[in-house]
C-alpha atoms as a printed R data frame, in Angstrom:
    type eleno elety resid chain resno       x       y       z
1   ATOM     1    CA   MET     A     1  -9.735  14.411   4.967
2   ATOM     2    CA   PHE     A     2  -6.387  15.869   3.697
3   ATOM     3    CA   GLU     A     3  -7.611  19.608   3.556
4   ATOM     4    CA   GLY     A     4  -4.704  21.802   3.829
5   ATOM     5    CA   TYR     A     5  -2.303  19.776   1.472
6   ATOM     6    CA   PRO     A     6  -2.078  22.424  -1.296
7   ATOM     7    CA   GLY     A     7  -1.070  25.369   1.328
8   ATOM     8    CA   GLU     A     8   1.295  22.969   3.387
9   ATOM     9    CA   TYR     A     9   3.493  21.118   0.707
10  ATOM    10    CA   GLN     A    10   3.696  22.618  -3.123
11  ATOM    11    CA   ARG     A    11   5.871  22.486  -5.820
12  ATOM    12    CA   SER     A    12   8.348  25.295  -5.159
13  ATOM    13    CA   ALA     A    13   9.556  27.554  -8.472
14  ATOM    14    CA   ASP     A    14  12.926  28.334  -6.569
15  ATOM    15    CA   ILE     A    15  14.819  25.002  -6.103
16  ATOM    16    CA   SER     A    16  18.017  25.363  -4.495
17  ATOM    17    CA   PRO     A    17  20.811  23.344  -5.756
18  ATOM    18    CA   VAL     A    18  22.085  22.499  -2.325
19  ATOM    19    CA   ARG     A    19  18.629  20.629  -1.403
20  ATOM    20    CA   LYS     A    20  18.838  16.948  -1.358
21  ATOM    21    CA   ARG     A    21  16.723  15.517  -4.033
22  ATOM    22    CA   VAL     A    22  14.008  12.768  -2.973
23  ATOM    23    CA   LEU     A    23  11.955  10.588  -5.284
24  ATOM    24    CA   PHE     A    24   8.675   9.240  -3.834
25  ATOM    25    CA   ILE     A    25   7.393   6.327  -5.699
26  ATOM    26    CA   CYS     A    26   3.477   6.119  -5.343
27  ATOM    27    CA   GLY     A    27   0.729   3.690  -6.416
28  ATOM    28    CA   SER     A    28  -2.784   3.630  -5.453
29  ATOM    29    CA   ILE     A    29  -4.573   6.712  -4.155
30  ATOM    30    CA   ASN     A    30  -3.903   5.418  -0.302
31  ATOM    31    CA   GLN     A    31  -0.299   4.786  -0.883
32  ATOM    32    CA   THR     A    32  -0.068   8.003  -2.696
33  ATOM    33    CA   LYS     A    33  -1.731  10.226   0.001
34  ATOM    34    CA   GLN     A    34   0.474   8.044   2.639
35  ATOM    35    CA   LEU     A    35   3.647   9.288   0.709
36  ATOM    36    CA   HIS     A    36   2.513  12.828   0.257
37  ATOM    37    CA   GLN     A    37   1.995  12.920   4.117
38  ATOM    38    CA   ILE     A    38   5.625  12.056   4.417
39  ATOM    39    CA   ALA     A    39   6.677  14.255   1.946
40  ATOM    40    CA   MET     A    40   5.225  17.128   3.690
41  ATOM    41    CA   ARG     A    41   7.109  16.520   6.696
42  ATOM    42    CA   MET     A    42  10.197  16.150   5.027
43  ATOM    43    CA   GLY     A    43  11.439  19.364   5.567
44  ATOM    44    CA   ASP     A    44  13.827  21.434   3.096
45  ATOM    45    CA   VAL     A    45  14.188  18.649   0.526
46  ATOM    46    CA   ASP     A    46  13.367  18.745  -3.378
47  ATOM    47    CA   ALA     A    47  10.486  16.425  -3.708
48  ATOM    48    CA   SER     A    48   9.421  14.452  -6.753
49  ATOM    49    CA   PHE     A    49   6.854  12.079  -7.344
50  ATOM    50    CA   SER     A    50   5.984   9.020  -9.615
51  ATOM    51    CA   PRO     A    51   3.201   6.615 -10.295
52  ATOM    52    CA   TYR     A    52   4.474   3.371  -9.599
53  ATOM    53    CA   TYR     A    53   6.450   2.019 -12.527
54  ATOM    54    CA   CYS     A    54   8.712  -0.909 -13.801
55  ATOM    55    CA   ASP     A    55  11.322  -1.364 -16.532
56  ATOM    56    CA   GLY     A    56  12.425  -3.970 -19.364
57  ATOM    57    CA   ALA     A    57  10.307  -6.863 -20.072
58  ATOM    58    CA   LEU     A    58   7.966  -5.674 -17.485
59  ATOM    59    CA   GLU     A    59   7.138  -2.653 -19.116
60  ATOM    60    CA   ILE     A    60   6.636  -4.195 -22.372
61  ATOM    61    CA   ILE     A    61   4.040  -6.515 -20.779
62  ATOM    62    CA   ARG     A    62   2.450  -3.291 -19.027
63  ATOM    63    CA   ARG     A    63   2.025  -1.331 -22.363
64  ATOM    64    CA   THR     A    64  -0.332  -4.153 -23.775
65  ATOM    65    CA   GLY     A    65  -2.910  -3.528 -21.142
66  ATOM    66    CA   LEU     A    66  -2.444  -6.860 -19.315
67  ATOM    67    CA   LEU     A    67  -1.620  -5.106 -15.914
68  ATOM    68    CA   ASP     A    68  -4.194  -2.307 -16.003
69  ATOM    69    CA   THR     A    69  -6.156  -3.395 -12.690
70  ATOM    70    CA   THR     A    70  -2.437  -3.159 -10.705
71  ATOM    71    CA   ILE     A    71  -0.955  -0.087  -9.453
72  ATOM    72    CA   LEU     A    72   1.324  -0.283 -12.713
73  ATOM    73    CA   GLY     A    73  -1.948  -0.224 -14.959
74  ATOM    74    CA   GLU     A    74  -3.017   3.157 -16.883
75  ATOM    75    CA   LYS     A    75  -6.078   3.475 -14.753
76  ATOM    76    CA   LEU     A    76  -4.329   3.675 -11.345
77  ATOM    77    CA   LYS     A    77  -1.463   5.688 -12.976
78  ATOM    78    CA   ASN     A    78  -3.807   8.310 -14.051
79  ATOM    79    CA   ARG     A    79  -5.623   8.348 -10.640
80  ATOM    80    CA   CYS     A    80  -2.193   8.969  -8.999
81  ATOM    81    CA   LEU     A    81  -1.249  11.504 -11.727
82  ATOM    82    CA   ALA     A    82  -4.688  13.534 -11.178
83  ATOM    83    CA   TYR     A    83  -3.974  13.797  -7.184
84  ATOM    84    CA   LEU     A    84  -0.266  14.731  -7.591
85  ATOM    85    CA   ARG     A    85  -1.298  17.455 -10.039
86  ATOM    86    CA   THR     A    86  -4.187  18.378  -7.997
87  ATOM    87    CA   TYR     A    87  -1.757  19.540  -5.163
88  ATOM    88    CA   ASP     A    88   0.849  20.547  -7.802
89  ATOM    89    CA   LEU     A    89   3.421  18.546  -6.837
90  ATOM    90    CA   ASP     A    90   6.482  17.641  -8.803
91  ATOM    91    CA   VAL     A    91   5.989  14.709 -11.136
92  ATOM    92    CA   ASP     A    92   9.265  12.967 -12.553
93  ATOM    93    CA   TYR     A    93   7.749  10.029 -14.329
94  ATOM    94    CA   GLN     A    94   9.757   6.818 -13.641
95  ATOM    95    CA   GLY     A    95  12.327   8.816 -11.902
96  ATOM    96    CA   ARG     A    96  13.885   9.842 -15.509
97  ATOM    97    CA   ARG     A    97  15.588  12.931 -14.267
98  ATOM    98    CA   GLY     A    98  17.705  10.720 -11.567
99  ATOM    99    CA   ARG     A    99  20.783  11.693  -9.664
100 ATOM   100    CA   TYR     A   100  18.112  11.097  -6.404
101 ATOM   101    CA   ASP     A   101  19.534  11.102  -2.862
102 ATOM   102    CA   LEU     A   102  16.924   8.853  -1.632
103 ATOM   103    CA   VAL     A   103  14.057   6.936  -2.894
104 ATOM   104    CA   VAL     A   104  10.969   6.541  -0.841
105 ATOM   105    CA   THR     A   105   8.669   3.763  -2.315
106 ATOM   106    CA   CYS     A   106   4.996   2.071  -1.563
107 ATOM   107    CA   SER     A   107   6.225  -1.356  -2.521
108 ATOM   108    CA   ASP     A   108   9.359  -3.379  -3.013
109 ATOM   109    CA   LEU     A   109   7.717  -6.111  -5.365
110 ATOM   110    CA   ILE     A   110   9.189  -4.394  -8.528
111 ATOM   111    CA   MET     A   111  12.551  -2.412  -7.871
112 ATOM   112    CA   PRO     A   112  13.042  -0.591 -11.183
113 ATOM   113    CA   ARG     A   113  16.796  -0.759 -12.174
114 ATOM   114    CA   ASN     A   114  17.460   2.872 -12.095
115 ATOM   115    CA   ILE     A   115  16.546   3.039  -8.403
116 ATOM   116    CA   ARG     A   116  19.005   0.056  -7.258
117 ATOM   117    CA   GLY     A   117  22.089   1.609  -5.418
118 ATOM   118    CA   VAL     A   118  20.195   4.667  -4.090
119 ATOM   119    CA   PRO     A   119  19.670   4.753  -0.397
120 ATOM   120    CA   CYS     A   120  15.745   3.537  -0.237
121 ATOM   121    CA   VAL     A   121  13.033   3.665   2.353
122 ATOM   122    CA   LEU     A   122  10.144   1.227   2.132
123 ATOM   123    CA   VAL     A   123   6.755   2.046   3.382
124 ATOM   124    CA   GLN     A   124   4.328  -0.664   4.388
125 ATOM   125    CA   GLU     A   125   0.724   0.381   3.071
126 ATOM   126    CA   GLY     A   126  -1.173  -1.883   5.247
127 ATOM   127    CA   MET     A   127  -2.369  -5.380   5.172
128 ATOM   128    CA   THR     A   128  -0.489  -8.175   2.946
129 ATOM   129    CA   ASP     A   129  -1.870 -11.156   1.248
130 ATOM   130    CA   PRO     A   130  -1.916 -14.824   2.928
131 ATOM   131    CA   GLU     A   131   0.966 -16.837   2.292
132 ATOM   132    CA   ASN     A   132  -0.366 -19.127  -0.329
133 ATOM   133    CA   LEU     A   133   0.878 -21.846  -2.776
134 ATOM   134    CA   LEU     A   134   2.411 -18.983  -4.834
135 ATOM   135    CA   TYR     A   135   4.093 -17.757  -1.697
136 ATOM   136    CA   HIS     A   136   6.110 -20.847  -1.112
137 ATOM   137    CA   ILE     A   137   6.885 -21.523  -4.666
138 ATOM   138    CA   VAL     A   138   8.409 -17.888  -5.058
139 ATOM   139    CA   ARG     A   139  10.482 -18.060  -1.441
140 ATOM   140    CA   ARG     A   140  11.523 -21.773  -2.631
141 ATOM   141    CA   LEU     A   141  12.709 -20.603  -6.041
142 ATOM   142    CA   ARG     A   142  14.107 -17.524  -5.607
143 ATOM   143    CA   PHE     A   143  14.894 -16.871  -9.008
144 ATOM   144    CA   LEU     A   144  11.073 -16.201  -9.750
145 ATOM   145    CA   PRO     A   145   9.672 -12.391  -9.752
146 ATOM   146    CA   ARG     A   146   8.139 -11.562  -6.149
147 ATOM   147    CA   TRP     A   147   5.179 -10.246  -7.652
148 ATOM   148    CA   LEU     A   148   3.972 -13.739  -8.712
149 ATOM   149    CA   ALA     A   149   3.031 -14.064  -4.891
150 ATOM   150    CA   SER     A   150   1.771 -10.167  -5.062
151 ATOM   151    CA   THR     A   151   1.846  -8.694  -1.393
152 ATOM   152    CA   SER     A   152   2.639 -11.585   0.506
153 ATOM   153    CA   THR     A   153   6.404 -11.241  -0.406
154 ATOM   154    CA   THR     A   154   6.216  -7.555   0.600
155 ATOM   155    CA   GLY     A   155   9.822  -6.511   2.346
156 ATOM   156    CA   LEU     A   156  11.481  -9.710   1.137
157 ATOM   157    CA   SER     A   157  13.617  -7.973  -1.766
158 ATOM   158    CA   GLY     A   158  16.340  -6.928   0.630
159 ATOM   159    CA   LEU     A   159  16.627  -4.017  -1.839
160 ATOM   160    CA   TYR     A   160  15.937  -1.168   0.493
161 ATOM   161    CA   ASP     A   161  17.730   0.303   3.714
162 ATOM   162    CA   ARG     A   162  14.904   0.521   5.959
163 ATOM   163    CA   PHE     A   163  11.435  -0.730   5.897
164 ATOM   164    CA   CYS     A   164   8.647   1.547   8.226
165 ATOM   165    CA   VAL     A   165   6.145  -0.796   9.571
166 ATOM   166    CA   ALA     A   166   2.614  -0.552  10.960
167 ATOM   167    CA   SER     A   167   3.225  -2.255  14.468
168 ATOM   168    CA   GLU     A   168   5.274  -4.691  16.518
169 ATOM   169    CA   GLY     A   169   3.262  -7.553  15.107
170 ATOM   170    CA   TYR     A   170   4.138  -6.701  11.493
171 ATOM   171    CA   ARG     A   171   7.883  -6.305  12.647
172 ATOM   172    CA   ARG     A   172   7.663  -9.780  14.076
173 ATOM   173    CA   LEU     A   173   5.782 -11.280  10.842
174 ATOM   174    CA   PHE     A   174   8.302  -9.613   8.435
175 ATOM   175    CA   ILE     A   175  11.315 -10.716  10.159
176 ATOM   176    CA   ARG     A   176   9.765 -14.404  10.195
177 ATOM   177    CA   LYS     A   177   9.552 -14.440   6.398
178 ATOM   178    CA   GLY     A   178  13.064 -13.402   6.203
179 ATOM   179    CA   ALA     A   179  13.434  -9.432   6.306
180 ATOM   180    CA   ASP     A   180  16.591  -8.194   7.742
181 ATOM   181    CA   PRO     A   181  15.789  -7.166  11.690
182 ATOM   182    CA   SER     A   182  18.071  -4.281  11.348
183 ATOM   183    CA   THR     A   183  16.006  -2.504   8.574
184 ATOM   184    CA   LEU     A   184  12.912  -2.624  10.289
185 ATOM   185    CA   VAL     A   185  11.278   0.108  12.065
186 ATOM   186    CA   VAL     A   186   7.927   0.318  13.792
187 ATOM   187    CA   THR     A   187   6.746   3.884  12.481
188 ATOM   188    CA   GLY     A   188   3.052   3.287  12.370
189 ATOM   189    CA   ILE     A   189   1.386   3.956   8.819
190 ATOM   190    CA   PRO     A   190  -0.338   7.252   7.516
191 ATOM   191    CA   ASN     A   191  -4.090   7.055   6.915
192 ATOM   192    CA   PHE     A   192  -4.193   4.386   9.837
193 ATOM   193    CA   ASP     A   193  -2.504   5.729  12.608
194 ATOM   194    CA   ASP     A   194  -5.141   7.962  14.278
195 ATOM   195    CA   CYS     A   195  -8.708   6.189  13.601
196 ATOM   196    CA   ASP     A   196 -10.441   7.663  16.327
197 ATOM   197    CA   ARG     A   197 -10.430  10.631  13.904
198 ATOM   198    CA   TYR     A   198 -13.187   9.033  11.634
199 ATOM   199    CA   LEU     A   199 -15.644   8.983  14.546
200 ATOM   200    CA   LYS     A   200 -16.374  12.755  13.711
201 ATOM   201    CA   ASN     A   201 -18.249  12.397  10.310
202 ATOM   202    CA   ASP     A   202 -21.093  13.362   8.285
203 ATOM   203    CA   PHE     A   203 -22.199  10.103   7.064
204 ATOM   204    CA   PRO     A   204 -25.735   9.781   7.547
205 ATOM   205    CA   LEU     A   205 -26.219   6.038   8.620
206 ATOM   206    CA   HIS     A   206 -25.591   4.540  11.996
207 ATOM   207    CA   HIS     A   207 -25.533   0.892  13.490
208 ATOM   208    CA   PHE     A   208 -25.466  -1.170  10.132
209 ATOM   209    CA   VAL     A   209 -23.288  -4.214   8.834
210 ATOM   210    CA   LEU     A   210 -20.854  -3.083   6.751
211 ATOM   211    CA   VAL     A   211 -19.132  -5.091   4.130
212 ATOM   212    CA   CYS     A   212 -15.908  -3.937   2.442
213 ATOM   213    CA   THR     A   213 -15.287  -6.068  -0.858
214 ATOM   214    CA   SER     A   214 -11.951  -6.819  -2.391
215 ATOM   215    CA   ASP     A   215 -10.535  -6.575  -6.045
216 ATOM   216    CA   MET     A   216  -9.333 -10.117  -5.624
217 ATOM   217    CA   ARG     A   217 -11.017 -10.836  -9.155
218 ATOM   218    CA   GLU     A   218  -9.268  -7.915 -10.761
219 ATOM   219    CA   THR     A   219  -5.964  -8.967  -9.571
220 ATOM   220    CA   PHE     A   220  -5.998 -12.195 -10.914
221 ATOM   221    CA   LYS     A   221  -7.130 -14.007  -7.825
222 ATOM   222    CA   TYR     A   222 -10.148 -16.331  -7.289
223 ATOM   223    CA   GLU     A   223 -13.001 -15.405  -5.365
224 ATOM   224    CA   ASN     A   224 -16.355 -16.723  -4.866
225 ATOM   225    CA   ARG     A   225 -18.472 -13.737  -4.624
226 ATOM   226    CA   VAL     A   226 -21.670 -14.975  -4.135
227 ATOM   227    CA   LYS     A   227 -20.621 -17.053  -1.101
228 ATOM   228    CA   PHE     A   228 -18.994 -13.817   0.359
229 ATOM   229    CA   ILE     A   229 -22.316 -12.246   0.104
230 ATOM   230    CA   ARG     A   230 -24.368 -15.133   1.521
231 ATOM   231    CA   LYS     A   231 -22.061 -14.950   4.536
232 ATOM   232    CA   ALA     A   232 -22.467 -11.319   4.871
233 ATOM   233    CA   VAL     A   233 -26.314 -11.808   4.881
234 ATOM   234    CA   ALA     A   234 -26.129 -14.558   7.543
235 ATOM   235    CA   ILE     A   235 -24.189 -12.100   9.741
236 ATOM   236    CA   ALA     A   236 -26.383  -9.437   9.348
237 ATOM   237    CA   ALA     A   237 -29.401 -11.615  10.657
238 ATOM   238    CA   GLY     A   238 -31.931  -8.951   9.354
239 ATOM   239    CA   ARG     A   239 -29.773  -5.621  10.074
240 ATOM   240    CA   GLN     A   240 -29.433  -3.089   7.577
241 ATOM   241    CA   LEU     A   241 -26.536  -4.229   5.036
242 ATOM   242    CA   VAL     A   242 -24.233  -1.836   3.297
243 ATOM   243    CA   PHE     A   243 -21.623  -2.466   0.871
244 ATOM   244    CA   LYS     A   244 -18.612  -0.463   0.020
245 ATOM   245    CA   LEU     A   245 -17.001  -1.345  -3.177
246 ATOM   246    CA   HIS     A   246 -13.286  -1.415  -3.442
247 ATOM   247    CA   PRO     A   247 -12.094   1.144  -5.791
248 ATOM   248    CA   ASN     A   248 -10.503  -0.931  -8.175
249 ATOM   249    CA   GLU     A   249 -13.258  -3.489  -8.747
250 ATOM   250    CA   ASN     A   250 -15.970  -3.771 -11.434
251 ATOM   251    CA   ALA     A   251 -18.482  -1.756  -9.840
252 ATOM   252    CA   ALA     A   252 -21.443  -2.641 -12.328
253 ATOM   253    CA   ARG     A   253 -20.853  -6.578 -11.973
254 ATOM   254    CA   ALA     A   254 -20.340  -6.303  -8.002
255 ATOM   255    CA   ALA     A   255 -23.624  -4.182  -7.701
256 ATOM   256    CA   ARG     A   256 -25.572  -6.900  -9.924
257 ATOM   257    CA   GLU     A   257 -24.320  -9.798  -7.835
258 ATOM   258    CA   ILE     A   258 -25.467  -7.810  -4.523
259 ATOM   259    CA   ARG     A   259 -28.758  -7.051  -5.755
260 ATOM   260    CA   ALA     A   260 -29.356 -10.496  -6.899
261 ATOM   261    CA   HIS     A   261 -28.062 -12.136  -3.520
262 ATOM   262    CA   ALA     A   262 -28.441  -9.575  -0.909
263 ATOM   263    CA   PRO     A   263 -31.944  -7.510  -1.864
264 ATOM   264    CA   GLY     A   264 -32.253  -4.381   0.195
265 ATOM   265    CA   ALA     A   265 -28.713  -3.961   0.972
266 ATOM   266    CA   LEU     A   266 -27.566  -0.409   0.046
267 ATOM   267    CA   VAL     A   267 -24.450  -0.097  -2.256
268 ATOM   268    CA   PHE     A   268 -21.713   2.644  -2.440
269 ATOM   269    CA   SER     A   269 -18.928   2.890  -4.968
270 ATOM   270    CA   ALA     A   270 -17.311   5.849  -3.633
271 ATOM   271    CA   GLY     A   271 -17.545   7.520  -0.280
272 ATOM   272    CA   ASN     A   272 -15.142   7.742   2.711
273 ATOM   273    CA   THR     A   273 -14.949   4.107   3.992
274 ATOM   274    CA   GLU     A   274 -13.223   4.796   7.270
275 ATOM   275    CA   GLU     A   275 -16.006   6.904   7.942
276 ATOM   276    CA   MET     A   276 -18.620   4.306   7.238
277 ATOM   277    CA   ILE     A   277 -16.862   1.732   9.385
278 ATOM   278    CA   ALA     A   278 -16.766   4.436  12.197
279 ATOM   279    CA   ASN     A   279 -20.473   4.163  11.959
280 ATOM   280    CA   CYS     A   280 -21.167   0.940  11.629
281 ATOM   281    CA   ASP     A   281 -21.527  -1.864  14.177
282 ATOM   282    CA   VAL     A   282 -20.206  -4.677  12.365
283 ATOM   283    CA   LEU     A   283 -17.511  -4.862   9.588
284 ATOM   284    CA   VAL     A   284 -17.223  -7.934   7.379
285 ATOM   285    CA   THR     A   285 -14.123  -8.064   5.161
286 ATOM   286    CA   ARG     A   286 -11.627 -10.597   3.434
287 ATOM   287    CA   TYR     A   287  -8.378  -9.432   3.106
288 ATOM   288    CA   SER     A   288  -8.571  -6.071   3.534
289 ATOM   289    CA   THR     A   289  -6.485  -3.252   5.569
290 ATOM   290    CA   THR     A   290 -10.010  -1.354   6.350
291 ATOM   291    CA   VAL     A   291 -10.390  -4.231   9.062
292 ATOM   292    CA   TYR     A   292  -7.844  -2.455  11.398
293 ATOM   293    CA   VAL     A   293  -9.979   0.497  11.377
294 ATOM   294    CA   GLY     A   294 -12.745  -1.430  12.679
295 ATOM   295    CA   LEU     A   295 -10.477  -3.103  15.117
296 ATOM   296    CA   ALA     A   296  -9.112  -0.105  16.575
297 ATOM   297    CA   LEU     A   297 -12.508   1.471  17.126
298 ATOM   298    CA   GLY     A   298 -13.596  -1.621  18.766
299 ATOM   299    CA   LYS     A   299 -16.052  -2.761  15.993
300 ATOM   300    CA   GLU     A   300 -17.195  -6.566  15.793
301 ATOM   301    CA   CYS     A   301 -14.859  -7.677  12.823
302 ATOM   302    CA   TYR     A   302 -15.032 -10.538  10.369
303 ATOM   303    CA   SER     A   303 -12.182 -11.582   8.227
304 ATOM   304    CA   ASP     A   304 -10.722 -14.324   6.229
305 ATOM   305    CA   PHE     A   305  -7.639 -13.957   8.470
306 ATOM   306    CA   ASP     A   306  -8.076 -14.788  12.243
307 ATOM   307    CA   VAL     A   307  -9.107 -11.971  13.721
308 ATOM   308    CA   GLU     A   308  -7.332 -12.588  16.935
309 ATOM   309    CA   GLU     A   309  -4.235 -12.598  15.145
310 ATOM   310    CA   LEU     A   310  -4.915  -9.551  13.598
311 ATOM   311    CA   ARG     A   311  -5.359  -7.703  16.625
312 ATOM   312    CA   ALA     A   312  -1.549  -8.160  17.199
313 ATOM   313    CA   MET     A   313  -1.055  -6.622  13.811
314 ATOM   314    CA   VAL     A   314  -3.390  -3.383  14.189
315 ATOM   315    CA   PRO     A   315  -1.148  -0.211  13.257
316 ATOM   316    CA   VAL     A   316  -0.071   1.628  16.214
317 ATOM   317    CA   GLN     A   317  -2.522   4.725  17.125
318 ATOM   318    CA   ASN     A   318   0.509   7.366  17.272
319 ATOM   319    CA   ARG     A   319  -0.892   9.958  15.313
320 ATOM   320    CA   SER     A   320   2.386  10.655  14.054
321 ATOM   321    CA   ALA     A   321   3.364   8.030  11.583
322 ATOM   322    CA   ALA     A   322   4.200  10.240   8.708
323 ATOM   323    CA   ARG     A   323   6.565  12.332  10.935
324 ATOM   324    CA   ASN     A   324   8.285   9.271  12.163
325 ATOM   325    CA   ILE     A   325   8.810   8.045   8.825
326 ATOM   326    CA   ALA     A   326  10.166  11.292   7.953
327 ATOM   327    CA   GLY     A   327  12.430  11.251  10.560
328 ATOM   328    CA   VAL     A   328  13.728   7.857   9.478
329 ATOM   329    CA   CYS     A   329  14.360   9.561   5.774
330 ATOM   330    CA   ALA     A   330  15.655  12.422   7.263
331 ATOM   331    CA   GLY     A   331  18.741  10.232   9.076
332 ATOM   332    CA   LEU     A   332  19.489   8.127   5.924
333 ATOM   333    CA   LEU     A   333  20.000  11.732   4.169
334 ATOM   334    CA   ALA     A   334  22.057  13.196   6.838
335 ATOM   335    CA   ASP     A   335  24.289  10.338   7.068
336 ATOM   336    CA   PRO     A   336  24.327   7.991   3.976
337 ATOM   337    CA   SER     A   337  26.332   5.389   5.992
338 ATOM   338    CA   LEU     A   338  23.298   4.628   8.085
339 ATOM   339    CA   ALA     A   339  22.195   2.804   4.859
340 ATOM   340    CA   ALA     A   340  24.912   0.330   5.388
341 ATOM   341    CA   PRO     A   341  23.040  -2.731   7.003
342 ATOM   342    CA   GLY     A   342  21.052  -2.832   3.300
343 ATOM   343    CA   ILE     A   343  24.158  -3.492   1.422
344 ATOM   344    CA   GLY     A   344  24.461  -6.969   2.317
345 ATOM   345    CA   ALA     A   345  20.967  -7.746   1.805
346 ATOM   346    CA   ARG     A   346  21.382  -5.959  -1.639
347 ATOM   347    CA   ARG     A   347  24.363  -8.239  -2.563
348 ATOM   348    CA   GLN     A   348  22.500 -11.212  -1.443
349 ATOM   349    CA   ALA     A   349  19.366 -10.761  -3.088
350 ATOM   350    CA   GLY     A   350  21.313 -10.193  -6.535
351 ATOM   351    CA   VAL     A   351  23.103 -13.676  -6.282
352 ATOM   352    CA   HIS     A   352  19.639 -15.520  -5.982
353 ATOM   353    CA   ARG     A   353  18.430 -13.510  -8.609
354 ATOM   354    CA   THR     A   354  20.975 -13.451 -11.351
355 ATOM   355    CA   ILE     A   355  19.913 -16.228 -13.378
356 ATOM   356    CA   MET     A   356  16.334 -14.688 -13.968
357 ATOM   357    CA   GLY     A   357  17.789 -11.275 -14.242
358 ATOM   358    CA   ALA     A   358  20.036 -12.426 -16.878
359 ATOM   359    CA   LEU     A   359  17.410 -14.403 -18.944
360 ATOM   360    CA   PHE     A   360  14.695 -11.778 -18.516
361 ATOM   361    CA   PRO     A   361  15.925  -8.205 -17.733
362 ATOM   362    CA   GLY     A   362  13.634  -5.732 -16.107
363 ATOM   363    CA   LEU     A   363  11.038  -8.449 -14.577
364 ATOM   364    CA   GLY     A   364  11.568  -7.010 -11.100
365 ATOM   365    CA   VAL     A   365  13.497  -9.382  -9.685
């Protein structure tokens, strides 16, 4: 899907000192590919990349392995690094070289101290988690770290200057949650801005019911997987059932459960999910961004979210999300005064989080 990357954007051996320096903070493979596409369209800049990272007390916790199923963990960190090295991209883990003119990050749930004060562009990856009890607790008790509520608090740090979002529907959602409207830009998001391209593929199956699983259990959320499998069996009603496992979940456990409760179903732990969606008749998900591919392609879709509400959130199909985001970044680099709308938000966020930050430095608050 990303043929041609090495030739289009590789690390340069001759870096001019006058070039602007940009740090791209990546995460999952999807997030890393998104930021890579943006970097390719940034023109003459000195781009460096890092896996997602934290600092202070949270970094100590990370080293114990307790966060290994998140984008802070070693498994996803190593996947990210392998991708970056495959395309010979410059790696500056944790942005240690410093003195960057701009930061582009895949998530603001954790904003390390060494990037605060640097102009920052936040890029929406995809669907955000539902507003559950933890979301409302974190919103009420603002000294608590945002990451306790997972991606439901995306965009609420105030520690960025521009937030590039998938659609007008998502812009309205983030504003309702409390994001500063002046920072939000509807650009579309890479990987989800041209779903029609997935219709041309080599996946051999057609006219099946596809189930895209989640990594809820691996990321410390409750899931009744058996109930979900049985729901998928009922929806299939005798049609061929295909399960595509989330890359971050325990594949062996998931396969055992599927064999026990959906005999005859096919299980894929690898492969291009979007191409599978393009060939299916029905898509069954829980809280997965893949539902937007199905909706964009006119598939019959099931989700734990209200499907009609999701239709309003579908990423814009403009085939130009990476270029649009690169343009937002270029604007900040060309005129740093454009970052002004983010300054007040940064100060406000700092006031709310002073207590927690003083007690537990580095928790990402």
